[in-house]
Structures are given as C-alpha cells and as structure tokens.
C-alpha positions in Angstrom: 19.3 31.6 -30.1 22.8 32.8 -30.4 25.4 31.7 -27.8 26.7 34.5 -25.6 28.7 35.0 -22.5 26.6 35.1 -19.3 28.3 36.1 -16.0 27.0 35.8 -12.5 28.2 34.4 -9.1 27.5 30.9 -7.9 28.2 30.0 -4.3 30.5 33.0 -4.0 32.5 32.2 -7.1 32.3 34.2 -10.3 31.2 32.1 -13.3 31.0 32.6 -17.0 28.9 30.5 -19.2 29.1 30.5 -23.0 25.7 29.0 -23.6 22.4 30.1 -25.2 20.8 32.8 -23.1 17.6 30.7 -22.8 19.5 27.8 -21.3 17.8 26.9 -17.9 20.0 27.7 -14.9 19.5 24.1 -13.8 21.5 22.8 -16.7 24.2 25.4 -16.5 24.7 24.5 -12.8 24.5 20.7 -13.3 26.3 20.3 -16.7 28.7 23.3 -17.0 29.6 23.7 -13.3 29.1 20.1 -12.1 27.0 21.2 -9.2 24.7 18.2 -9.1 23.0 18.8 -5.8 20.3 20.8 -7.6 18.0 18.1 -9.0 16.0 17.8 -12.2 12.5 16.8 -11.3 9.6 17.8 -13.5 11.2 20.5 -15.7 8.1 22.6 -15.4 8.8 24.5 -12.1 6.2 22.5 -10.2 8.0 20.0 -8.0 10.8 22.2 -6.5 13.6 19.7 -6.7 15.6 22.3 -8.6 15.2 25.2 -6.1 18.1 27.5 -5.7 18.5 31.1 -4.5 18.9 33.9 -7.0 19.8 37.1 -5.0 18.5 35.4 -1.9 15.1 34.5 -3.4 14.0 30.8 -3.9 13.7 30.1 -7.6 12.9 27.0 -9.6 16.1 26.8 -11.6 14.5 24.8 -14.4 12.5 27.9 -15.3 15.2 30.5 -15.0 17.0 31.3 -18.3 20.6 32.2 -17.6 20.3 35.3 -19.8 17.9 36.8 -17.3 20.2 36.6 -14.3 23.4 38.4 -15.5 25.2 39.9 -12.5 23.2 38.1 -9.9 24.3 35.9 -7.0 23.1 32.3 -7.1 23.3 29.9 -4.2 22.9 26.1 -4.6 22.6 23.5 -1.8 26.3 23.1 -2.0 26.7 26.8 -1.1 24.6 26.7 2.2 27.7 25.6 4.1 30.8 23.6 3.7 30.3 21.5 6.9 26.5 21.1 7.3 26.5 24.0 9.9 23.6 25.9 8.3 20.7 25.8 10.8 18.4 24.1 8.2 21.0 21.4 7.5 21.5 20.8 11.2 17.7 20.6 11.8 17.3 18.3 8.8 19.7 15.8 10.3 18.4 16.1 13.8 14.8 15.5 12.7 15.8 12.8 10.2 13.9 14.4 7.4 15.2 12.6 4.3 13.7 9.3 3.2 14.8 8.7 -0.4 16.4 12.2 -0.5 15.7 13.2 -4.0 13.7 16.3 -3.2 15.8 17.3 -0.2 18.2 19.8 -1.8 15.2 21.8 -3.1 13.5 21.5 0.2 16.6 22.8 2.0 16.8 25.7 -0.3 13.1 26.6 0.0 13.3 26.3 3.8 16.4 28.4 4.1 14.8 31.1 1.9 11.6 31.0 4.1 13.7 31.4 7.3 15.6 34.3 5.8 12.4 36.1 5.0 10.5 35.0 8.1 12.9 33.9 11.0 10.0 32.8 13.2 7.4 31.1 10.9 4.3 29.4 12.2 3.2 26.0 11.0 0.7 27.8 8.7 3.5 30.0 7.3 5.5 26.9 6.5 2.6 25.1 4.8 2.0 28.2 2.6 5.7 28.8 1.7 6.9 25.2 1.1 5.3 24.1 -2.2 8.0 21.5 -3.0 6.8 18.0 -3.7 8.0 15.1 -1.7 6.9 11.8 -3.0 7.9 10.0 0.2 5.5 12.3 2.2 8.1 13.7 4.7 6.1 16.9 5.1 5.5 16.5 8.9 9.3 16.1 9.4 10.0 19.0 7.0 7.7 21.2 9.1 9.3 20.0 12.3 12.8 20.6 10.9 12.0 24.2 9.8 10.6 25.0 13.2 13.8 23.5 14.8 16.0 25.4 12.3 14.4 28.6 13.4 15.2 27.7 17.0 18.8 26.9 16.1 19.2 30.2 14.3 17.8 32.1 17.3 20.2 30.3 19.7 23.2 30.7 17.5 
C-alpha cells in the first residue's frame, strides 16, 4: 500500500503520520509517537492490552488501521490525566489492582469507556463490558476498582 499522510488528534494534540494507511494504530502510537503505555499483547484484538479510545469508544488499537480514523480523536492511557486524577486511576491505586501490570493500561481504558457510557454499572455490567485478559487474574480487584471509580466520579 502507498504511504500517505494521515491526520488525527492524540491526547489533545494534532498528529500527522506518513505511514501506510493499513498501519495499525498501535504501531503508530508506540513507534511514531513514542506513546508506549498502549501495549502489544496478542495482535489479534483479543486480549485488550492495546485498548485506546477513538472518539470516546474503546477500540483494540492493533486492529484499527490508521487510514480509517482520519480526523478522529484518540485517547491513550497517557491522556487520561497528567497526575493520576482520573477516577479510574484513583480507584486502581486505592484497590491495588495491578499485579504484573502488563494489561493495566488496556484495562484502564476499557474501564473508563465503560464508565463514560454507564456511570453506575452493576457487577454484571462490568463483567459483560470488560473483555480484556489479565493473566494474573486480577478480575475481582478490577471489578471492585470500577465500582469505586463510579463512586469517586459521583462524589467529584
């Protein structure tokens, strides 16, 4: 495929990538923008380690060709907040969610998208919405942290 200029916004900053349009967003973010919080896991869109928001919707960035998102707004884990003040980040720390930490950026992004769409999720809602894989099995802490993040957001 022929290289072209693709333009969109990442974490509030306009970016231009001169890459093939079928380049996965994951690689544009990690390699061209040095935003390494978004992780490569399976490369097939199954594990969720690469989850980012595209126009506010959680997407598996390994499956999103940059040529399909011209003009959109992308948020990575680095864009949630500069100081860990996002309710999901606060709850993650309070509930001590991470174990090895590899999946956590994708989990944070999936959780924040869930709470944006559903500010008061039930445990069943969380289990349905969070399909990210955590090899350490921190799912009970993830669920508790999402419930706590919802509380923090309501309080704040």
